[in-house]
C-alpha positions in Angstrom: -14.9 10.2 15.1 -12.7 7.3 14.1 -12.4 7.3 10.3 -10.3 4.1 10.3 -9.1 1.2 11.9 -5.3 1.1 12.3 -3.4 -1.0 9.6 0.1 -1.8 10.7 1.5 -2.3 7.3 -0.5 0.9 5.8 -0.6 3.2 8.8 -1.0 6.4 6.7 -3.9 5.0 4.5 -6.1 8.2 5.2 -3.2 10.7 4.3 -2.1 8.7 1.2 -5.9 8.7 0.2 -6.1 4.8 -0.1 -9.9 5.0 0.8 -12.4 7.0 -1.3 -14.5 9.6 0.6 -18.1 9.5 0.0 -19.0 12.9 -1.1 -22.1 15.2 -1.0 -25.3 13.1 -0.7 -24.1 10.1 -2.4 -24.2 6.9 -0.5 -22.5 3.7 -1.1 -22.8 0.3 0.6 -20.3 -1.9 1.7 -20.5 -5.1 -0.1 -19.4 -7.1 2.8 -21.4 -5.8 5.7 -24.1 -3.9 4.1 -23.2 -0.7 6.0 -23.2 2.9 4.3 -19.4 3.8 5.2 -18.0 7.4 5.3 -14.8 6.0 3.3 -14.6 3.0 1.2 -12.0 1.2 -0.6 -12.6 0.2 -4.3 -11.7 -3.4 -5.2 -9.5 -6.1 -4.5 -8.0 -9.3 -6.0 -11.0 -11.6 -6.4 -12.8 -13.6 -8.8 -15.8 -11.4 -7.9 -16.1 -7.8 -9.1 -15.9 -6.0 -5.7 -16.1 -2.1 -6.0 -17.2 -1.0 -2.4 -15.4 -2.4 1.0 -15.5 -0.5 4.2 -12.2 -0.1 6.2 -13.6 -2.4 9.0 -14.3 -5.3 6.7 -10.7 -5.1 5.5 -9.3 -4.8 9.0 -11.1 -7.8 10.5 -10.6 -10.0 7.4 -14.4 -10.3 6.8 -14.0 -9.1 3.2 -11.2 -11.2 2.2 -13.0 -14.2 3.6 -16.5 -13.3 2.0 -15.0 -12.9 -1.3 -12.1 -15.4 -1.2 -9.5 -12.5 -2.3 -6.6 -10.5 -1.2 -6.0 -6.7 -1.2 -2.2 -7.1 -1.9 -0.9 -8.2 -5.5 2.6 -9.2 -4.7 5.4 -9.1 -2.1 9.1 -9.0 -2.4 9.2 -12.2 -0.6 6.9 -14.1 1.8 7.8 -13.9 5.3 8.2 -16.8 7.7 5.2 -15.8 9.9 2.0 -17.0 8.3 0.1 -14.6 10.6 2.0 -11.5 9.4 1.4 -12.7 5.6 -2.4 -13.1 6.4 -2.4 -9.5 7.8 -0.7 -8.0 4.9 -2.8 -9.9 2.1 -6.1 -10.2 3.7 -6.2 -7.4 6.2 -4.4 -4.3 4.7 -5.7 -2.3 2.0 -3.3 -1.8 -1.1 -1.9 0.9 -3.0 -2.8 2.9 -6.0 0.2 1.7 -8.4 0.8 1.3 -12.1 1.6 -2.2 -12.2 0.0 -3.4 -8.9 1.5 -3.5 -5.4 4.8 -4.9 -4.7 5.2 -4.8 -1.0 8.8 -4.5 0.5 10.2 -6.8 3.1 13.0 -6.3 5.9 14.0 -7.8 9.2 11.7 -11.1 8.2 8.7 -8.8 8.2 6.6 -6.6 5.8 7.6 -2.9 5.8 5.0 0.0 6.5 4.0 2.0 3.5 4.9 5.6 4.2 4.2 7.4 1.0 4.1 8.0 -2.5 7.2 9.8 -3.4 9.5 11.2 -6.3 13.2 12.3 -5.8 11.9 15.5 -4.5 10.1 14.0 -1.7 13.1 12.1 -1.0 15.3 15.0 -1.0 12.8 16.9 1.5 13.3 13.9 4.0 17.0 13.8 3.5 17.0 10.1 2.5 17.6 10.1 -1.2 21.1 8.5 -1.0 20.2 5.8 1.4 17.0 4.9 -0.2 18.8 4.8 -4.0 21.6 2.8 -2.5 19.2 0.0 -1.4 17.4 0.2 -4.5 20.4 -0.3 -6.5 20.9 -3.6 -4.8 17.6 -4.8 -5.9 18.8 -4.7 -9.7 15.7 -3.4 -11.1 16.0 0.1 -12.6 19.5 1.9 -13.0 19.4 4.7 -10.2 21.1 7.2 -12.4 18.4 6.8 -14.8 15.5 6.8 -12.3 16.6 9.8 -10.3 15.8 12.6 -12.6 12.3 11.0 -13.8 11.1 9.7 -10.3 8.0 12.0 -9.6 5.2 11.6 -7.1 2.2 10.9 -9.1 4.3 10.6 -12.5 4.9 8.2 -15.1 7.8 6.8 -13.0 6.5 6.8 -9.5 8.2 5.7 -6.3 6.4 4.0 -3.3 8.3 4.6 0.2 8.5 1.8 2.8 9.8 1.6 6.3 11.2 -1.3 8.1 8.9 -1.5 11.2 11.8 -3.0 13.2 15.4 -1.3 12.2 13.6 2.0 10.7 15.3 1.4 7.3 13.7 3.2 4.5 13.0 1.3 1.3 11.6 2.1 -2.3 9.9 0.4 -5.0 9.7 2.2 -8.4 7.0 1.5 -11.0 6.6 3.0 -14.4 3.2 3.3 -16.6 
């Protein structure tokens, strides 16, 4: 059974629990199509208070169109291709973050979100130095101060992205 459509910029959305699973005998109704999905997304950036959107209505853009909204708050920069920007903001489910999504860019395209991470998960993947060296170039947080406090799901959280073209890992760090 297909659980979710494919999302190029958020390919691991089911593993990362971006969607809520309907539990028990509870039912929810997609506010866009009216169907009762097994999985749903809570909210979007819109003037309307939207609390339940099915994955299909995100993927096909109908929810963004119906509610005149976006699923992503912000990106590092806007890429040159309007189709890529439309796909990210209008047809890609966002992330659970402290301050709102800040999607990263590489090779003139939006990166794919891989996972929520802390320093421990970066160490396990063997990419800690690569990721922190790139992050230091952003001039946000001091890497030496971040390293001991970065924790998956913690008060200082990491969001790991990967370039769809060159494969480079990048991280955005956010704090409560």
